N, C-alpha and C positions, 0 to 999 in steps of 0.2 A: 817170647822168651826174653827179649831185651827189656820189656815193661816189667815183667816179673822181677828180673835182677835189679832194676832200678828201684822197685818197691822195697826189696829186701835191704838194699843198701841204705835207703832212706830211713828204714826202721832201725837198723844197726846204729846209724849216725844219731838218731834221736836218743837211743839208749846210752851211747858212749860219750856224748859231748859233755865235757867238764863244765863246772859252775863258771869257770871264767868266761866261757863263750856263751852263757845264757842270754846276756844282753843282745849278743849278736843275733841270736835266733828269734828274740823278741822283735828286734829290728826287721829282720826279714819277714817275720809274721805280719808285722805291721805293713810292710811294702806289699806283700802279697795280698793283704786285707784290702788295701786302697786300690790295688790293681783290680781285684774282684768287684769292689764297689763300682768303679768306673765302668768295668765291663757290663755289670748288671744294669746301670743307668743307661749305658749306651743301647743295650738290647731292648730296654723297655721303651725308649723313644722310638726306636725303629720298629716297635710291634706293628704299627699301622702303615708306615711309610716305606721302609726299605724293600719291602717284598715286591715292589714295582720292578725292580730290575734283576731280582733273583730268579734263577732258572728253576724249572720243575724238579722236584725230588725223584728218587729212585722209583721205578714203577713197582707196583705191588705192595707198596707199604703206606699205610695210612698214619701219619703222625699228627698229634696235636700238641700245641705248646701253650701253657698257661703260666703266667708271671704274676705273682701277688706281692706287692710291696709291704713289707712288715714294718713294725715301728722303728726298728734299727736301721732298715734300709740295706742290710748286708745279707739277709737270708732270703732265698727264693727257691721255690719247688718247681722242678721240671719233671713232666710226666710224658713218657713216650708210649704210644700204643701200636703195636705191630700185630701182623697176622699170627705169629707164634706166640703162645703163652709163655715159653721158655725165655723169650727176650725181653719180657716186661720187667723193667727195673725202676726203682725209685731211689733217688739220692738227694740229700740236702747239705747245704753249705753251712758250717758253723761260723760262730763269730771270732773265735780265737786263731792264733796262728797255727797251733798243732792240728785243730779240726780242719783247717784249710788244707794242710798238707795231706791228711787223711783223705779229705774230699777229692783232691787231685789225683790220689792214688786210685780212688774209686772211679774217677773219670777215665783214668788211663785203662783200667780194667774194662769198663763199658765200651771205650772207643777201640779197644783192640779188635783186630780183624781175625777172622777164622783163617786157619792155616790153608784150608782149601782155597779161600778167596785170594790169599797171597799168592799160592801156586798158580791160580788162574791169571793174575796180573803179570806175574813173572813170565809166565808162558806166552802171554799175549805181547809182552815187550820183547821176549826172545823172537817171537814170531815177526814182529814188525822190523827189528834190527838184528840181523844175523852177523856175528863177529866171527870171522874165520880164525883169528888168532887168539884164542882163549888164554894163553900163557902171558901174553903181553898184558891182558887186562889184570891178571892176578898180580903181576909184578908192579903195575901201576897202583893197584889198591894197598899193596905192602908198603910201597914208598910213602903213600899218603898216610898210612898208619904210623909209620916212623916220624913223619913230620908232626903229627898229633902228639906223640910221645914226647918229642923235643919241646913242643910248646908247653906241655904240662910241667916238665922239669923246670923250664924257665919260669913259670909262675910260681912254682914252689920256691925257687931260689929268691925271688922278689919278695915273697912273704917272709922268708927267713930273715932277709936284710931289714924289712920293715918292722918285724916283731922279734928282736933277738931274745927277748925274756921268755918267750913261749917255748914250750918243749917240743921236741921233734914229733912226739905222738899227736899233740894237738895240731901241729901244722899239717900233718897227713890228713887229719879229720877236716881242717879247714879247706883243703883243696877239694876234698870230696864234696863239702858244703857248696863250694863255688860252682861245681858241675851241675848241682841240682837245679838252679833256676832255668838253665837253658831247656832242660827236660820238662820242667813245669810249664814253661812257655809253649812247647809243642803240644802238651796235653790240653792247655787252655784253648789254644787255637783249634784243636780238633773239636773240642766241646762246643766253642763258638760257632764253628762251621756246621755242626750238627743242628744247633738251634736255628741258624739261618736257613738251612736246607728245610727244617721243619716249617718255618714261616713261609718259605718260598713255595713249598708244596701247597699250603692252605691258600696262599695268595693266587697261585696258578689255578686252583679249583675255582676261586671266586671270578677270576678274569679269564675263565676257560673260553668262553664264546665272544671275547672282545678283543679288540685291537689296543694294545697299551703301549705302542711304540713311541706315541707322541706324549706320553705322560711325563710330567716333570720328575726329575730324580731329586728327591728330597732327602737322601740320607746325608748329604752334605750342602749346606744352603749358601755356599759362597757364590754360586752361580758359575757362569762359563768364563773362568779366568784361567791364566797359566798357573799350574799347581807348583811350579818351581818358586813362586814368590814365597812360599812357606818353608823353604829349605832351611832357613836360619832359626825357625821357631819350633818349639816342642810339640805344637798342635798343627793339624793340617786343615782346620776349618772349624765350623760350628754346626751343631745339630739343630733340629727344629725348635728346641727350646732355648736356643742360643748359649748352649754349654760347649766348651771346646772339645774337639775330637783330638784326643791325644794320640800322638803317633805311636805305633808299636815298637818295642825295642828292636834296635837293628843289630844283628849279629855280623861277625865278619865272615870271610870266605871260608875259614875252617868250620864254623858252625853250619854254614850252608851245606858244605861238603859232608859233614856228619849227618845232617838231616837227610841229605840225598841218599845216604847209605842206609840209615836206620828207619826213616819214614817211608812205609810203603805207599803213601799217598802223595808223595813229594811231586811226582811226574804229573799229577792232576791238580796242583795247587797254582793258582795265578793271583797276582797282585791287583787290588782294586785301586785305580789312580785316585779315585774321589775321596776315599776314606783311608787309604794306605794299608787297609787290611788284606789279609790273604783269604782268598775264597777258593773253596774246594768245589771243583767241577763234578757234576753228577754224570751218570752214564748217559743220561739224555743229552746233556750239554756236549759231551764228547762225541756222541753220535751225530749231533748236529754239525759240529766242527768238521767232523770227518767227511760228511756229505758235502759241505760247502767246499772244502779242500779238493775233493774229487769232481768238482763241477757238476754235482747233482742237485736236484730240487730239494730244499731243506726239509720240507714236510715229508716224512716218511710214508704218511698215508695216501700221498698223491699217486694216482695210478697213471703211468705214462702210456699205458696201452689200453685205454677206455674205447669201448665200441664207437664207430664212426656215427655222428649225428648228421642226418641229411637236412641241412639248413635250407637249400633252395628246392623248390617243387620242380618235378619233371614237366609239369603242365605249362603250355604257353600262355602267359598272362598279358593282358593289355596294360602296358606301363607308359607313363609319360616320358620317361628317359630311357634311351637304348645304350646298351654296352655291347654293341656288336663289334667284333674284331675288324680291324682295318682290311680292306680288299687288297689283294696281291698287287694290283696296278699301283696303289699308293706307294708302294716300295721301289718301283721302277721310276727312273728319270723321266721327267715330262718331255715330250717331243718338242713343244714349243719352246720351253726354256733351253733345251739343247740347241735349237736354231739360234735363239737369242745370244747365247754365249758364243756360238760359232761366229756370228756376225761381229760381235765385240772383239773376239780374237783376231779376226781377219783386219778389222779397222785398226788395231793396235799395230799389227804387222805392217800394214800399208802407210801407218803414220798419219791417218785421218784423226785417230783418237789418241789422247795422251794420258799418261798416268798422272797422279797428283804430285809425285816427286818432280817429274818434268815440268808441270805447269808452275810448280814453286820455283824451280830454277829459272824458268822464263821470266817469272815476276820480278825476281832479284836482279836479272840482267837489265830489265827495263828500268828499274829503280836508279841504277847506277850508284856511284860513291856518295856519301853524305858528307857536306861540309858545314862546318860550325863557325860562327863569327865569334872569335875569342877575345878581340880587343876593343870592339866597339860598343857592344850592348851590355856586357855583364859587369862593366867596371864601375857604373854609376851607383851613388849611394842608394838611390831608391830602388834600382835594380837589384842591388845586393840584398836589400830588405824584402825583395820579392812583392814590393807593393807597386803595381802598375797603374798609371794614369792617377796619381795621388792628388788628394784635395788638401790644400793647406788649412790649418785650423783658423776658425774665425777669429778676427781681432776686434776688440772694443774700440769705439771711438775715442779720440783723444779728449781730455778734460777741457771744458769751456770756462767762461768767466764765471757762470753761475757756481761752479764747483770750487771756486777760490775761497780761502779762508776769510778774505777781505774783499768781497765782490762789490762791484760798482753799485750805487743805490738803485738804479733802474732794474736790476736783476733780483732785488729783494722783494718778497711778496707783501702786498698790502693786505688789509682785513678781507676784502672781497675775494681776492685770489686765494687766500689761506682757507677760506670757508669752502670754496670750490674744491681745492685739493683735498681737504678733509672729507668732504661729501663722497668723493669717489674712492672711498677706502676699500669698499667691496669690489670695485672694478678698477684695480690700480693701472691696468694697461692703457686705460682712457687718459691717464694723467699726462701732462707735458713733460714733467720731469719726475723721476722716480724718487726725488728727495726735496727737501725744503731748504733753499739756500739760507746760510746763516753768516753773521758777520762777527769777527773777532778782532781785538786790537793787535794782537800779535799771534805768531805761530805756536808760542808756548802755551797759550791759553785754549787752543783747540783740543777738545777732549777725545777719547777713543771713539772710533765709530762703532755704534752698538750692533750694526748688522753686518759687521765685517766677516765674521766666520761663516754666517749663513750664506752671504753672497759668494764668498771663496768657494764654499762646498758646491753651490749651484753651478758655479763656473766650471769646477773641475768635473762635475757630472756632465755638463754639456759637452765638454771635450772628449770625455770617456765614452759617451754614447753617440757621439758624431760618427755617421758612417763614412768610412773612408772610400767612398766611390762617388763618382760624378753622376748626378742624375738631371736629366733635363725635366724641370718642372713646368707644367702647364697650368697657367692661371685661368681656371674656368669658373665663372660665377654660377651660383646655384639657379638663378633665374634663367641663365643660358640653357640649362638642360631641360626646363619645362617648355614644350612646344607653345608657340605663340598662336592662340587660338582666337577666332573673331568673337566679339561680344554676342550673347544670345540675342540682344535687341537688334543687331544687324541681320539676324538670320530669320526674322519673322516672315510669314505667318506660321505659327504652330499652336496646338491646343494648350491652354493654360488653366481653364476653369471647368469645373463639372457642371454641365448645363441641364442634364436631364437623367432620371433614373427609371428604368423600365422594370416595374414589378409586376409579378404574376406567378412566376414558377415557385414550386415548393421544395426544390432540391437543388443540387450543384447545376449551374448552367455551364455545361462543358464546351460548347462550341457556338459561334455566331458567324453569320454570312450576310453580306449586303447585296441587294439587287444591283445590276450593272448601271442602272440610270440613277440610283441613289435615292429612291422614295421609299422603299421598304426594307425591312431587315428580318432574317428569321434566326430563331435560337432553338437549340435542342438541349433538353435537360434529363437528369437522372429520374425525374417524376413520370418519365415515359410519354411526354408531350412534346410537340413541336408547336412553337407560337410564331405567328407573323405579325410584326409591328410596323405601324406608320411612323416613320422616323421624326417627322415635323411635329406631330401632336403627341407622341408617346402612348398611342392608343393601340390595345391588342386587337387586330382585325379578326384573326382566326386562330383557334387552337385545334390541332390534329393529334389525336390519341394514337399511340402505338402499343404494340405487345411487349416491348422490351426497353430497357434503358437506351436513350439516344446518346450515342458517343460521337456522332459527327453529322454536321449539315453543311452542304455546299450548294450555293445558287449558281446556276449555269451562267458562264460569263458571256455567252452569245445574246445580245439584246433582243434577237428576233425570235427567241424561244422563252417560254416562262415555265422553267422546270426546276424544282429543288431536289437534290439527292440527299436522302436521309438514311443514315446507318444506324439501324435499330436491332441489337442483338446479332443474329447471323443473316438478317434480311436487309437488303437494300431497296428502299422504296423510291420510286421516281413519281414525285407529287406535282401536280398542276395546282399552284396556290389560289388561283382564280382571283388575282388582284391586278390593277393596272387596266391597260387597253383591252377591250373585249375582243377585238379582231384577232389580237395576238394569242389570247386564251383559247379562242376557237380554233385557230391554226395549229396550235400546240396539241389540242386534243385530237384533231385529225391526223396529225402526224404520228401520235403514239398509238392510235387505234389501229392503223394499218399495219399488219404484220407482214414484212417482206418475205419473198420466197428464198429459201435457202439454196445457195448455189453448191456449197461444199458440205459433206457429211461431217458432223462435229466429232472430235476425237473422244474416246471413252474417258480419258483422263480429265478432260474439261468438263464433260457431262457430270462427273462425280463431284467436281469442285464448285460448279455453279450451274443453276437451272433458271432460265427466263421464263416468266408467266405473267399473264394478265391478272389484273385485280378482279375480285368478285364485285357484285353489285354493292355489298355494304360498304366495301372499302372505296369503291368508285364514288360514293357519295361524299366521302372525306376528302377526295381529291386524288387518291392514289390511283396511278394509271398502270404502272408495270412493277413487278416484283422480281428481284434477282435473290434467289435463295443460295446462300454460301454454306460450305460445309464446316466452317469455323466462325467464331465471332469477329465481326468487322471493326476495326479500330479507326481506320481513316478512309475518307473518299475524297478525291481531288479531280478537277476537271482540266482538260487541255483548253488552251486559249480559244479555240474555234468552236467549242462546245459540242463536238460530235463524240469525242473520246473521253472516257473517265477511267480512273484507276481505283482499286480498292485494295486495302492492306489488312491481312489477317496474321498477326505475329505468331500465332500458334500453327500456322499451315505448313511449316517446314519448306519444302521445294515449292509449294504453291501458295506462298505467303502473299505474293503480289500477283493481282490480275489486271489485265487492261481489257476494257469493254468498248464495243462500238455500238452507238445508239441507233444509227440509221439501218444497220444490217442486223441488229439483235443478236450479236455473237461475241464471245469472249475468247481471249487467248492468255495462255501462260507464258510470259517472256523468259523465264529461267527454268532450266532443266534442275539446276542445283543452286541453292541459296548459299551465299558466302557468309551467312550470319543470321542473327535474330533481327529481322527486318522491322524497323520502327515507323518509318514514314516514307512516301514517295513523292515525287514532283516532276511536272513537265516543264520542259524549257519553253519560254514565251515565244521564241522565233525559231530555233533550230530543232530538228527531230532528235532531241536528246531526253534522256530519262534519268532522273536522279534517284538513287536508292540509298537511304540511310540505315545502316545497321547500328548496333549499339556503340561501336568506337569509330567507324569510319563511314565515308560516303563515297559511293562508285557512281561514275557517269557513263552511261551507255549509249551508243549511237543506234537508234532504232532501226535505221535503214540498213546499215552494214551489219547490224546485230554483232557488235563486238564492244569491248570495254575501252573507253577512251582515256579515262583518268581516274586515279584513286586519291581522295583527299583525306589527309591524316589529321584528326582532331585532338589527339592526345587527352582525350576526356574519357570519363568513366561511362557515361550514358547519354546519348543524344536524345532530346526530347521533341525537337521540332526544327523546321527549316523553311526559309523563304527566299525566293530568288528576285534580284533586282529586275524591274520592268525592261531594261536594256539587255539583260541576260549574261552580263559579264561578271557580276559580283553576287556572292551567295552569303546569306546570313544564317548562322545555326545556333539554336539554343540548347543548353545541356542542363542536366539535372545537378551538376556539380557547380552551379551558381555563375557560369561562364556564358559569354556571348562570343562567338568566333565570326569574324570577317574574312571571307575568302575572296581574293582576286583570282578568277579562274584563269586569266591569261598570264598571271605572274608565277604562281607556285602551287605545290600540293599542300603547302603548310599554311596556317592562318596568317594573313596580312596583319591583322590586329586581333588581340584578345582583350575583351572588355569584362572586368569584374565590377559591374555597377550594382548588383543586387546582393542581398544577404541571405536570400533562399534560392531554392531550385528555380530556374527559369523555365517556364511552362511553353511559352510560344513567342514567336517574333513575326512582324509583318512590315513589309514596305509600302509606302504610298505610291499609287499608280502615276500621279502627276508631280507631287512636290517631292523635293529631296529630304524626306523624312523617314524614320522607322521607329518602331516601338516595340517594347517588350514587356510581357506580364510575368510576374513572379509570385512564389508562395509567401514572400514577405509583405504581401497585400499591396505592392506598389506597382504602378506602370510608369515606366521611364520612356520619355519622347527624347529621341536624339536626331541631330542633323547628320545626313550622310549624303555628301555631294559627290558624284561621280563625274569626271570631266571627260570630255571627248579627246582631249589630248592624252595620249597613252604614256607619255613620260611624266605626267603629273598624277601624283597619288591621290586616292580618294580622301576627302575631308571628313572626319568624324568628330562630332562635338555633342556631348550629352547636354540636353537643353532643360528639361523639366521632369520633376518627380512628382507623379500624381498619386496619392495614397489615400483613397477613399473607401476601398473594399474592407469589410469586416472579415475577421479570421474565423474559420470554422475547422476545428482540430488543428491539422497542420496546413490546411490549404487556404490560399488567398486568391489572387486573380489567376484565372485559368486560361483565358484567351483574349486576343486582341484583333481588331479589324478596323481597316481605314475606310472612310467614305470615298467612293470612286472619283468625286468631283472636288469636294470641299476638304480643307484641312481639319477634318473632324475624325475624332478617335472613338471607337467603341471598345468596351471591356466587359467581359463577363466573369463572375466570381463564384466562390463557394458559398457566398451569402444569398444566392438564389436571385441575384439582381443583374441587370445589363446597364452600364452607365455610358453617358454621352460626354465627352470633353470637346469643348470648342474653343 
């Protein structure tokens, strides 16, 4: 009804406005025109963007919105599609002011709500808020109406004052014209809201199945800033095309009140802080707000009473983690804890035990009062500066005669002294004087000193950097730090020259061993052969072929037996070389042919590890007498000094890596139930019943009689390659693959007495001479280094270690150089084997 009356009033006014007011109407028309243009531009820019924050439209209505820019930019067609054909309407906006007013009227017609809907809203409002005093409400509304009348009269009065020439009839029409814009605004807003709701519905359909909560709000591009910054401006921000978003016209409280009474959708209108526009909430939005206010789940489709899903099975399953509830006894106090606390309480009662507070009190009582020396210590100038034990700044020497402007003639430089002084320009600290004395007739003729500023600066720098602390300086010469070693000439004899090359092998010569008398030598090679050489002539006396690579050979140290132990693959061959004394060869054969009677039954564990057997006829001809078949590849074999016992090493044998064998009884034993690492090599002590076992990083010494660990030597190296013990038995030499040699004094410490880094490659092996104070090392850098190692009988005197000679004659093959070294038992001669398939003698 209200809108129809507005329509009639506007038509009457259009008919009755006199010619005087025509310009005014044109102005109003232009204003409305421009507002319409801004509105249309605003809506077009928002066509793709604003829908992100718009809520869904009313359910049951499918709306489409199309906007086409015409040449003028003012006209646009809106088309709404609904389920009912009666609601289909089309309207267009004209270019002139009159057309605009008609258009607005059409909009108001279209936006008008059915009376039934208004009744529903009013009833719902009444349901929500029940006012028991209806009369008071009516009186309040009547008062508001009176206020509105008064304000209208006041406006009319102002108009009369402003335009005295205008007639009263015109004034009344003018007041009516002034009321029209507010009505136009409301109709425009409703139209705009309808457009936005159309877009929002279409947008809602587009993003129906996705989450747009994190989408950027791009209706206003100013970003996340306080919007009150725009309070003093006509616009509230900028749209996506960088056009200003003009603030909507702001009415006073009376306009708001009139809208509240007249606009049925006022209660569901909210203001958008981003754009300043008023947004009409849809039924879906209101439903969502209601659900949130009543602390319900916002999604109405969510079913709170869905059927129960059985997540866990009833069957007992084997799981790695248990979640069994705690036993009842875990909630009861522990009996042991109860007794403990009881004892503590009793001790506190009896005074045997004291609390922390009591202990603190006792400590304070013991300390007593503190006294400070107020007059003696704190008054001194240096004490006040908090510089204790200060050092006075260094002072320059007083000037002498040479620094005078008129020095005596003996202080002046002659040509020779001047040349010397200039010669030491690069080493000025060697000069006697830091300047050249000069003679002037008078003080007035002395020029400015050219190096004055430089020297003053250096002096200040010295004072500035001088540490204010007293240090006791030790004057130690560099020569003092180097130990005074005797000259190599004084330490002769030692091998210096390569005397002979023993050639015959076709592959690496891994190991060599010399006969106890020093007449013959044996070598084992990767070409699966063992060769016996005559040392003096360099002749190969015998070649014994084996089935596998020969990794180790060792001549028995007992001079009454002629036996060589050869490690070939997983077989240990005991060979009679048939060289030297014939009686000795015969005696050895008799000894090895007799099989002793077994007193004790052999353990099954040992039987699996090693089996003793006699050689067949074919191998007997080669000289092989006994064969010990091991379960893994043998890397090393070593003899005890007496020649009855020998040990073998199989690095891959785990707990059975090391085995000790007895020749006379033909039996073996496993010394360790559990190995402490990856065993590399073993060694017998020359005098005591001790057994040295070298793993990758450490060396353990065991007592064979007591069967216990005596000592563990720490090498701090990555990988041990070999070791050799001094003939006296109190010093051990260890070679490592990380280019080091370690000398251990067994009586002194578990750490190396001296670490020698003489080689540039991995050190393969080391050897002590039996008679002379010499030791040698072979390395992958093709060199063999001979060193003097004197061990004194006086325990207080440290061993003397002096490197003597580097012998580099072996050729390199791949990365390998010299592989093994061995000393002659009597002479100071050295044998070395290498990867170049040769054995070399140095004398």
